[in-house]
N, C-alpha and C positions, 0 to 999 in steps of 0.2 A: 506593350508586349515584350519589349526588350528587357525591362526590369523582371518581368514574369520569367522570361527565358533564363536570366542570370541567377534568379532565386532557385529555380529548378536545377540549374547546372551545379550549384553548390551543394546539392543534396536534399532540398526540400521537395517532397513529392506532391503531385496534384493528378487526379483528385485526391481528396482527403484519404490518408492511409487507412487501410482496413484493421490495423493493429487495435485501434479502440473502437471499431465499428461493430456492427451486428449485435447491438443491444436491444432489449425489449423494455417496455415500460413496466414498472413494478410499484404498485400503490404503497407498499410497506417501505421499500428502501429507495425509491425513485427509479432505478434501472437495474438490470443485470444482463449478463450475456445471454444470448438466445440458447435456450436448453438444447443440448445435443449437437451444437454447431462446432465446426472446425474452421479456424481462421489461420491462413497462410499468407506470408509476404515478406517484404523487407521494411525495417523500420524507417521512420521518416529521415533520420540522420544517415541512413545507409550503412550503419556500422555492424548490423547483424540481421539475419532472417529470423523469422518467428513461426511457430506452429503451435497454436493454442487449441486445445481440445476441452470441451465444456461438458459437464455431466447433465443429468436430467433436471437438475435445479438451476443450471446456468452458471456454475462456478467451475473454475479451472481445477478440476479434481476428478477422481473416479467416483462412482456411485457408492453410497454407504447405506446399510440397512438401518432402518429407525431404531431397532432394538440393539442395544449394546451387547456385543458378545461376552460370554463369561470370562473372568479373568483378564480383562482388557482395560487399559487406561486410555480414555478418549481425550484428545486435545483438539479443541475448536480454535483455528487460527484466524484472526481478524487483522485487517490492515489494508493498505492501499496497493498500488501497483508493485511494490517491493514484495509484498506478501504474495500477490497474484503471481509474480515471478517474471515480469517484463525483463527481457535480455537474456533469458535462459530456458533450456528445455525443461520440461515438467520435472523430471527426475533430478534436475540441478537446482531447483527452487529450494530456499531454506526449509519450508515446512517439510517437503519430501525428504530432504537430507536429515533433518532432525529425527524423524521417525525411523529412518533406516539406521542411523547410528544407535539409537536407543534399543532397537530390536536386534542389532548385531552384537551386543555386548556379551561377553562370555558369562557363563553361569546361568542360573534360573532367574528370569524376570518376567514380569507381566508383560503382555504384548501391548505395544503402543499403536494406536490408530489416530492418525492425524486427518483432521477434516479442514480443508482450506477454503474459507469463505472470504478471502481477500478479493477486493475489486479495485480497479484503477480509479482514482480520484476519490476514494472513500477516506473519511476522517472520523474521529470518535463519535460525532453525532449520528453519523450513517452506520458506523460499526455497532452502536447501541441498537438501532433498529434491526440490523441484520441478526444480531444475537437474539433479539426478541422473537423475530419472525422465523428464522431458520436454525440458528445455533442450538437453542435450548431443546429443540425437538430430538436432538441427538444425545441428550443426557450427558454433557461433557463432564469429565473430572477436572479439566484445566481449561481455562479461557485464556489464550495467548494473544495479547494485543501488541503489535509492533508500531512504534511511533517514531516519526521524523519531523525535523524542523518545519517542513511544509505543511504538516497537520495544523500547526499554529496558524499559518497563512490562510489555509483553507477554512479553518474555523472563523477567522475574521471575515472571510469573503461571504460565508453563510451558505445555506442550502439552495438558494435560488440563483447561484452563479453559473452552474453547469446544467444544461437542459438536454433532452433527447430529441433529436430531429427525427422526422419520419423515416429518414434513410437508415437510422439506427446508430448514427454517429453522436458523440457528445460534443456540443458546441456551447459557446457562451450564451447564457439566457438573453443578454443585452442584445445580441445579433438577431435572435428569434423575435424579441419584442420590437425591434426596429422595423424590419421588413422581410418579405419573402425573398427579394433580391439579395439581401445581406446573407441569408442562409445559403443560397445557391453560390455566391462569391466564396464563402467560407469553405464550401465543400469542393469547389472546382478550381480555385486559384490558390497557389502557394503563397503569392504575394499578398492576396487578400486576406488569407488566413493569418499571416503575421500581423497585418494591419489591424484586422478586427480583434485579435487577441490583445494587442496593445491598447486599442480604443475601449475595449470592454474591461480593461484592468481597473480596479478601484484605487490604483495608485495615481490615477489622474494623468495617464499617458506612460507608456512603457510598461513592462511586466514587473510584477513584485518578485524580487529575488527572495527564495525561500530562506536563503542563508541570513537574511536581515533578522529573522525571528530568533536566531541562535544567539546573537550577541547583545540583546537587550536584557538588562538586568531587571530585577524586581522593580515594579512601579514604572517601567519604561513604557514606550509607545505601544508595545504589544501585550501589555498586562491584562487588559480586558479580554483579549483572545485567549491568553493563557488561563485566566480564571474560568472562562466559559468551557474551555476544553477540559479543564480539571473537574468541572461539574458534570460534564458527560462521562468522564472516567469514574467518578463516584457513582453514577447511576449504573455503569457497567459492572462495577464492583458490587453493588447491592443486588443486582439481578443475579449475578454469579453465586453469591453467598445464599440467596434465597432458594437456590436449586442445588446447593451443597457442592459447588464448584469452586475451585481456587483460581483467582486472577493473577496472572503473571504479566508484567509490563516489560517490554524489550525496547531499549532506545537504539535507534539506527541512525547514524550520521548521513547527511547528504554526501555527494562526491567530494574528494579532496580537491585543494589543499586544505589540511586541517591545522588551524592555529588554537590559541587558547580560547577563542570564542566559541568553538565547538563544545567546550565543556559545559556551558550554561545549560543547554537542554537536559543533558544527562544529570547534572547536579539538581536541577529543579525537579526532575521526575523522580530522582532517587529520594528527594526530601518529601515530595508528596506521597511516594509509596511507604516510606517509613512511618508517616504520620497516620496512614490508613492501614497499616500492617498487610501490605501488598507486597508480593515477591517482585523483585526488580532485577533485570539482567541487562548491564550495559555492554556494548560492543566496541566502542570507540578505541579503547586501548588495545584490544586484540587486533583490530584492523591496522592500527598504527604500527604494531609490532612486526608484521609480516613485511617482506620486501615488496615494493611497489611494482615490481615486473615479474610476470605478466601482470597487467593492470587489474585492479579490483573493481573498478567501475568504468563503463564506457565513457569515454571522454566528452562526446558531444551529447549523447542521449541522457547521460547522468545516472542510469540505473545500474545495478551490480552486474559484473560479468559473473559466469559460473564460479569463478575462483573467489570472488567477493562473497557470493552466497555460501560458498564452502566454509569460509572463515566464520561468517555469521552463524551457520548451523552448528560448527564445532562449539562455539561459544554458548549458544542456547542449550545445547544437549548437555554440556558440562555443568551449566547452571542449574538445569532441572535436576540432575543427578545429586549435585552438592546440596541442594535444598531438600532432598528426600522426596521429590515429587514423581519419580520415576522408578519405584522399587521394583 
């Protein structure tokens, strides 16, 4: 009980925070947020409050008509919690800001409609399913996929790592397979949640640092995961091409500090994009170039602050314009 008190005292909440709760089962993509739901609270690290509103499909976005309006460029954004926009209000998420920047340009331009299909814990294998099940129904002109080093880690972990509890929370599948008491402990004990996350980690004790995947060169210990992820990206690319859409990859770094190791994911994704004639937008240089204060990322939580998303949105919008994708 003393350890539980100490863990809670340093900022870990119990019961399990609602930030990633209120999900429903989805046979196509595993899970999504409850359609029409609103989730409010304080993040597990205590660094920010959140207010997430979900549309009729269960994504953090407004509702969109199936039919594409005339003279409109539709962009479907796929990604994980960074695309979903953890750590920021909806208007400060990078997909919202990209659309706002493109539509605010002087002169005559086609209207840009952004459709955010990002979900926490998603990675390319699930993004492919999301695009198949939901994205293509909107007839997108651009499929925007944001990738981080932790996508390589999640690819290695596989689709059976995170499961949906009856409470609507996402928990380690290993805990669910172990016992009902393990699920209860995960949901109601901050100390138990930390212990079960470490126990369920495929690293054999302790959690996998997503940054490990950034520094491994070709043929390193993460090579199989990289190749699997690249195969999923190829399938996303082919699906986009089959529907007349353009795939754009965006590389996002994890939180700083940023050394030379952070260049590997961007270099590899740039190389893959060039080999498959896919448009690629790196963001690390732009983030490095701005003053670190106020911070670009939440120090403990690890997601972007609104300012970090602002820099990312600037870079993506400029990239789309430079490539002639937002006339």
